[in-house]
C-alpha positions as CSV (number, residue, x, y, z in Angstrom):
1,X,0.0,0.0,0.0
2,X,1.5,3.3,-1.0
3,X,0.5,6.8,-1.7
4,X,2.7,8.8,-4.1
5,X,2.5,12.0,-6.3
6,X,2.4,11.6,-10.0
7,X,3.5,14.4,-12.2
8,X,3.4,14.9,-16.2
9,X,3.5,17.4,-18.9
10,X,0.6,18.0,-21.0
11,X,0.4,18.7,-24.7
12,X,0.4,22.3,-24.3
13,X,3.4,22.3,-21.9
14,X,1.4,22.9,-18.8
15,X,2.2,20.4,-15.7
16,X,-0.3,18.2,-14.5
17,X,-0.2,16.7,-11.0
18,X,-2.2,13.9,-9.2
19,X,-2.0,11.6,-6.2
20,X,-2.1,7.9,-6.6
21,X,-2.8,5.1,-4.3
22,X,-1.4,1.7,-5.1
23,X,-2.7,-1.4,-3.2
24,X,-3.3,-5.2,-3.6
25,X,-6.8,-6.3,-3.3
26,X,-8.0,-9.5,-1.5
27,X,-7.6,-11.5,-4.7
28,X,-3.8,-10.6,-5.0
29,X,-4.5,-8.2,-7.8
30,X,-2.6,-4.8,-8.0
31,X,-5.1,-1.8,-8.0
32,X,-4.7,1.9,-8.6
33,X,-6.7,4.8,-7.7
34,X,-6.0,8.4,-8.6
35,X,-7.1,11.6,-6.5
36,X,-6.8,15.3,-6.9
37,X,-5.5,15.8,-3.5
38,X,-3.1,14.0,-1.2
39,X,-5.6,14.1,1.7
40,X,-8.2,12.2,-0.1
41,X,-5.6,9.5,-1.2
42,X,-4.4,8.8,2.2
43,X,-8.0,8.6,3.6
44,X,-8.7,6.0,0.8
45,X,-5.6,4.2,1.5
46,X,-6.5,4.0,5.3
47,X,-9.9,2.7,4.6
48,X,-9.0,0.4,1.7
49,X,-6.3,-1.0,4.0
50,X,-8.7,-2.0,6.7
51,X,-11.2,-3.5,4.2
52,X,-8.5,-5.5,2.7
53,X,-7.1,-6.9,5.9
54,X,-10.7,-7.9,6.9
55,X,-11.3,-9.6,3.4
56,X,-14.2,-7.4,2.4
57,X,-12.9,-5.0,-0.1
58,X,-14.7,-4.7,-3.6
59,X,-12.9,-2.5,-6.2
60,X,-15.2,-0.1,-8.0
61,X,-14.6,-1.9,-11.3
62,X,-16.2,-5.1,-9.9
63,X,-19.0,-3.6,-8.0
64,X,-22.4,-3.7,-9.3
65,X,-25.2,-0.9,-9.2
66,X,-27.8,-0.5,-6.4
67,X,-30.4,-1.5,-9.1
68,X,-28.8,-4.8,-9.9
69,X,-28.3,-5.5,-6.2
70,X,-32.1,-4.8,-5.7
71,X,-32.8,-7.4,-8.3
72,X,-30.7,-10.0,-6.7
73,X,-32.4,-9.2,-3.4
74,X,-35.8,-9.5,-4.9
75,X,-34.8,-12.8,-6.5
76,X,-34.0,-14.1,-3.1
77,X,-37.3,-13.2,-1.8
78,X,-39.3,-15.1,-4.5
79,X,-40.7,-17.5,-1.7
80,X,-42.0,-14.7,0.5
81,X,-45.7,-14.1,0.7
82,X,-47.0,-12.3,-2.5
83,X,-48.1,-9.2,-0.6
84,X,-44.6,-8.8,1.3
85,X,-42.9,-9.0,-2.2
86,X,-45.1,-6.7,-3.8
87,X,-44.2,-4.4,-1.1
88,X,-40.7,-4.7,-1.6
89,X,-40.9,-4.4,-5.4
90,X,-42.8,-1.2,-4.9
91,X,-40.0,0.2,-2.7
92,X,-37.4,-0.7,-5.4
93,X,-39.3,0.4,-8.4
94,X,-40.8,3.5,-7.3
95,X,-38.4,4.9,-4.7
96,X,-34.8,3.4,-4.8
97,X,-34.0,2.8,-8.5
98,X,-35.2,6.2,-9.8
99,X,-33.1,8.0,-7.3
100,X,-29.8,5.8,-6.6
101,X,-30.3,2.8,-8.9
102,X,-27.4,4.0,-11.1
103,X,-24.9,4.2,-8.2
104,X,-22.4,1.5,-7.6
105,X,-22.5,-0.2,-4.2
106,X,-18.9,0.6,-3.5
107,X,-19.5,4.3,-4.0
108,X,-22.5,4.5,-1.6
109,X,-21.7,6.3,1.5
110,X,-23.5,7.4,4.7
111,X,-23.8,11.0,3.4
112,X,-25.1,9.8,0.1
113,X,-27.8,7.7,1.9
114,X,-28.6,10.6,4.1
115,X,-29.2,12.7,1.1
116,X,-31.4,9.9,-0.5
117,X,-33.4,10.1,2.8
118,X,-34.0,13.8,2.5
119,X,-35.3,13.4,-1.1
120,X,-37.7,10.7,0.0
121,X,-38.9,12.9,3.1
122,X,-39.6,15.7,0.5
123,X,-42.7,14.3,-1.0
124,X,-43.3,11.0,0.8
125,X,-44.7,10.2,4.3
126,X,-42.6,9.5,7.3
127,X,-43.9,5.9,7.3
128,X,-43.0,5.3,3.6
129,X,-39.6,6.8,4.2
130,X,-38.9,4.1,7.1
131,X,-40.1,1.3,4.9
132,X,-38.0,2.3,1.9
133,X,-34.9,2.7,4.0
134,X,-35.6,-0.6,5.5
135,X,-35.6,-2.3,2.2
136,X,-32.4,-0.4,1.2
137,X,-30.9,-2.0,4.2
138,X,-32.1,-5.2,3.2
139,X,-30.7,-4.9,-0.3
140,X,-27.2,-3.9,1.2
141,X,-27.3,-6.8,3.7
142,X,-28.0,-9.2,1.0
143,X,-25.1,-7.7,-1.2
144,X,-22.8,-7.9,1.8
145,X,-23.6,-11.5,2.3
146,X,-22.7,-12.1,-1.3
147,X,-19.4,-10.3,-0.9
148,X,-20.5,-7.4,-3.3
149,X,-20.1,-4.7,-0.8
150,X,-17.9,-4.0,2.3
151,X,-20.5,-2.3,4.7
152,X,-24.2,-1.7,5.0
153,X,-24.2,2.1,5.1
154,X,-27.8,2.2,6.1
155,X,-26.9,0.9,9.5
156,X,-24.2,3.4,9.7
157,X,-26.8,6.2,9.0
158,X,-29.1,4.9,11.8
159,X,-26.2,4.7,14.4
160,X,-25.1,8.1,13.4
161,X,-28.5,9.6,13.7
162,X,-29.3,8.2,17.1
163,X,-26.6,10.1,18.6
164,X,-27.9,13.5,17.7
165,X,-31.0,15.6,18.4
166,X,-32.6,14.9,15.1
167,X,-31.9,11.1,15.4
168,X,-33.4,11.1,18.9
169,X,-36.4,13.0,17.8
170,X,-37.0,10.5,14.7
171,X,-36.7,7.4,17.1
172,X,-39.1,8.9,19.3
173,X,-41.8,9.5,16.6
174,X,-41.3,5.9,15.6
175,X,-41.8,4.6,19.0
176,X,-44.7,6.9,19.8
177,X,-47.3,5.1,21.9
178,X,-50.9,4.5,20.6
179,X,-53.3,7.0,22.0
180,X,-57.0,6.7,22.9
181,X,-58.9,9.2,20.8
182,X,-56.0,9.4,18.1
183,X,-55.1,5.7,17.2
184,X,-57.7,3.9,19.3
185,X,-61.4,4.9,19.3
186,X,-62.6,6.1,22.7
187,X,-65.3,4.3,24.5
188,X,-67.9,6.9,23.8
189,X,-66.9,7.2,20.0
190,X,-67.1,3.1,19.8
191,X,-70.5,3.4,21.4
192,X,-71.6,6.0,19.0
193,X,-70.1,3.8,16.1
194,X,-71.9,0.6,16.9
195,X,-75.3,2.4,17.1
196,X,-74.9,3.4,13.5
197,X,-73.3,0.3,11.9
198,X,-74.8,0.2,8.5
199,X,-76.8,-2.7,7.0
200,X,-74.9,-5.8,5.8
201,X,-71.7,-4.3,7.2
202,X,-73.0,-4.4,10.9
203,X,-72.2,-8.1,11.5
204,X,-68.6,-7.7,9.9
205,X,-67.6,-4.6,11.7
206,X,-69.1,-6.1,15.2
207,X,-67.2,-9.1,14.7
208,X,-64.0,-6.8,14.1
209,X,-64.6,-4.8,17.2
210,X,-65.3,-7.7,19.5
211,X,-62.6,-10.2,18.2
212,X,-59.8,-8.0,17.2
213,X,-59.3,-10.0,13.9
214,X,-56.9,-8.5,11.3
215,X,-58.6,-7.4,8.2
216,X,-57.1,-10.4,6.2
217,X,-58.5,-12.7,8.9
218,X,-62.1,-11.3,8.7
219,X,-61.9,-11.6,4.8
220,X,-60.7,-15.2,4.9
221,X,-63.1,-16.2,7.9
222,X,-65.4,-19.2,7.0
223,X,-68.7,-20.5,8.4
224,X,-66.8,-23.6,9.5
225,X,-64.5,-21.6,11.6
226,X,-67.3,-20.3,13.7
227,X,-69.2,-22.5,16.4
228,X,-72.3,-20.5,17.4
229,X,-73.3,-23.2,19.8
230,X,-70.2,-22.4,22.0
231,X,-70.1,-18.7,20.7
232,X,-66.5,-19.3,19.5
233,X,-64.5,-18.2,16.6
234,X,-61.5,-20.1,15.1
235,X,-58.8,-18.4,13.0
236,X,-57.4,-20.9,10.7
237,X,-56.7,-18.8,7.3
238,X,-56.7,-15.4,6.1
239,X,-57.1,-13.6,2.5
240,X,-54.2,-11.3,1.4
241,X,-54.7,-8.1,-0.6
242,X,-54.6,-10.2,-3.8
243,X,-57.5,-12.3,-2.4
244,X,-55.4,-15.4,-2.1
245,X,-56.5,-17.6,0.7
246,X,-53.5,-18.9,2.8
247,X,-52.3,-19.7,6.3
248,X,-52.6,-17.0,9.2
249,X,-49.5,-14.5,9.6
250,X,-47.8,-17.0,12.0
251,X,-48.4,-20.1,14.1
252,X,-49.7,-17.8,16.9
253,X,-52.3,-16.4,14.4
254,X,-54.3,-19.8,14.8
255,X,-56.3,-19.1,17.8
256,X,-59.8,-19.4,19.3
257,X,-61.7,-16.2,20.3
258,X,-64.8,-16.1,22.3
259,X,-67.8,-14.2,20.9
260,X,-69.9,-12.0,22.9
261,X,-73.7,-12.6,22.6
262,X,-74.5,-9.4,20.5
263,X,-71.9,-10.7,18.0
264,X,-73.0,-14.2,18.0
265,X,-76.7,-13.1,17.4
266,X,-75.8,-10.8,14.5
267,X,-73.8,-13.5,12.8
268,X,-76.9,-16.1,13.4
269,X,-79.0,-13.5,11.5
270,X,-76.3,-12.7,8.8
271,X,-75.9,-16.4,8.1
272,X,-79.4,-16.4,6.6
273,X,-78.6,-13.7,4.3
274,X,-75.2,-14.4,3.6
275,X,-74.3,-14.7,-0.3
276,X,-73.3,-18.4,-0.9
277,X,-70.0,-19.3,-2.5
278,X,-67.7,-22.1,-3.0
279,X,-65.2,-20.6,-0.4
280,X,-67.9,-20.5,2.4
281,X,-66.8,-17.2,3.6
282,X,-68.7,-15.5,6.3
283,X,-68.0,-11.9,4.9
284,X,-67.9,-12.4,1.2
285,X,-68.6,-10.1,-1.6
286,X,-72.1,-10.5,-3.6
287,X,-70.8,-13.2,-5.7
288,X,-69.6,-15.2,-2.8
289,X,-65.7,-14.4,-3.5
290,X,-63.2,-12.6,-1.2
291,X,-64.4,-9.0,-0.1
292,X,-62.3,-6.0,-1.1
293,X,-60.8,-4.2,1.6
294,X,-61.5,-1.0,0.3
295,X,-65.3,-2.0,0.1
296,X,-65.3,-2.5,3.7
297,X,-63.9,0.9,4.5
298,X,-65.8,2.9,1.9
299,X,-69.2,1.3,2.5
300,X,-68.9,0.2,6.0
301,X,-66.5,1.7,8.4
302,X,-66.3,5.3,7.1
303,X,-70.2,5.7,6.5
304,X,-70.8,4.4,10.1
305,X,-68.4,7.0,11.6
306,X,-69.8,9.9,9.7
307,X,-73.3,9.1,10.7
308,X,-72.1,8.7,14.3
309,X,-70.3,12.0,14.2
310,X,-66.9,10.4,14.7
311,X,-65.2,12.6,12.2
312,X,-62.0,14.8,11.9
313,X,-61.9,18.5,11.4
314,X,-62.7,18.1,7.7
315,X,-65.8,15.9,8.5
316,X,-64.2,12.8,7.2
317,X,-64.3,9.5,9.1
318,X,-61.6,9.8,12.1
319,X,-60.3,6.4,11.9
320,X,-59.3,5.4,8.4
321,X,-58.4,1.7,8.8
322,X,-59.9,-1.5,10.4
323,X,-56.8,-1.8,12.4
324,X,-58.0,1.0,14.6
325,X,-60.9,-1.6,15.6
326,X,-58.3,-4.2,16.4
327,X,-56.5,-1.6,18.6
328,X,-59.8,-1.0,20.4
329,X,-60.2,-4.7,21.1
330,X,-56.8,-4.7,22.7
331,X,-57.7,-1.8,24.8
332,X,-61.0,-3.5,25.8
333,X,-59.2,-6.6,26.9
334,X,-56.7,-4.6,29.0
335,X,-59.0,-2.0,30.6
336,X,-60.3,-2.7,34.1
337,X,-63.7,-4.0,34.5
338,X,-64.9,-1.1,36.3
339,X,-64.0,0.9,33.4
340,X,-65.9,-1.4,31.0
341,X,-63.0,-3.8,30.0
342,X,-62.3,-7.3,30.6
343,X,-59.0,-6.7,32.7
344,X,-57.2,-9.8,31.0
345,X,-53.6,-10.5,31.8
346,X,-51.0,-9.7,29.1
347,X,-50.4,-13.3,28.2
348,X,-54.1,-13.9,27.3
349,X,-54.2,-10.7,25.5
350,X,-51.3,-11.9,23.2
351,X,-53.1,-15.2,22.5
352,X,-56.4,-13.1,21.7
353,X,-54.6,-10.8,19.1
354,X,-52.4,-13.6,17.7
355,X,-49.2,-11.9,18.3
356,X,-46.0,-14.4,17.7
357,X,-44.4,-12.8,20.9
358,X,-45.6,-11.4,24.2
359,X,-43.1,-8.7,23.5
360,X,-45.0,-7.3,20.6
361,X,-48.0,-7.2,22.8
362,X,-46.2,-5.5,25.6
363,X,-44.3,-3.0,23.3
364,X,-47.6,-2.0,21.4
365,X,-50.1,-2.1,24.1
366,X,-48.3,-2.3,27.6
367,X,-48.7,1.3,28.4
368,X,-52.6,0.9,28.6
369,X,-52.6,-1.6,31.5
370,X,-53.6,0.2,34.6
371,X,-51.1,1.1,37.2
372,X,-51.3,-1.0,40.3
373,X,-50.3,1.7,42.6
374,X,-53.0,4.3,41.7
375,X,-54.8,6.1,44.5
376,X,-57.1,3.9,46.7
377,X,-55.3,0.7,45.5
378,X,-52.0,1.9,46.7
379,X,-53.7,2.9,50.1
380,X,-55.4,-0.5,50.5
381,X,-52.2,-2.3,49.7
382,X,-50.5,-0.1,52.4
383,X,-52.9,-1.1,55.1
384,X,-52.8,-4.8,54.2
385,X,-49.0,-4.8,54.4
386,X,-48.7,-2.9,58.0
387,X,-51.8,-4.6,59.3
388,X,-54.2,-1.6,59.5
389,X,-57.9,-1.8,59.0
């Protein structure tokens, strides 16, 4: 490894000068990089020396573009669920390739990725920016495993940002807690919504409210999965956004959920009017096939909220997705009985929601559990401890 100055005389008689770094790569091949300034050459020599010693150096001439690395990553994701792969392809085709697809992996730096993030943030939602950066990190991790790039600069970006105020604020936004009245319908709002559930959508939305099923699970629910004698619902399959029937999201997704009397009675009535179909679905479309998610929102959830007066400042439905009903169910399971809830322990809430890990349930809903040392409960515990009446 050496850094030296190279001089020459141009055709017009002027003198040219550059700084050259000579080194041997991990394959024993002599390489040369030219720089305008000595400092740049020395910085490159230091960095490439470390990479060569660790066996991770990839010369620019052998490096592939971000776009090609993305294709390799997508090929490796061929066995993933169709919906997941579709999301990855959207990130690659609409966001990553148009902005940095031509850049070689060896030339991708933390500042360059930070600039990419800023461009995304200019006209995309914070949620989309996070998802695209996650996909870019996956592309680089895959390329790193293939020996096509020395480091995953997306990880370097996140480490760098956690140290500063901006990074701290971004982390706090990502980890913000679900709030009643913002992400979770309040009890009075839910009462109003239930009172205004429209026609054929009433049994579906009641089931969503009082079972916490995911939208895909509701759309894939069969009559054979419901036991109206025992008032139980069994989750055994789901329908993805492409209307393909498949297994639940995880092994924990297969579960049994008790049905309150109101829901069971609504389902008994609906069974008499439900469109027949070969899939034997509980909530099919008019032809008996898988229901469109957008139909549930536009014809069921949103009109019910508007009629009930549960709206935002513009008069639109306040809660835009079915997941808000799942959040409500979780809060209903958690809340104290005196507050109208079920007061279930965390492990049971995890089972009802079909979470693969209790940590997921705790992280998402743990803050909703009532504190055990509030007011009168604390005083009662104190009296019991010291033997006072």
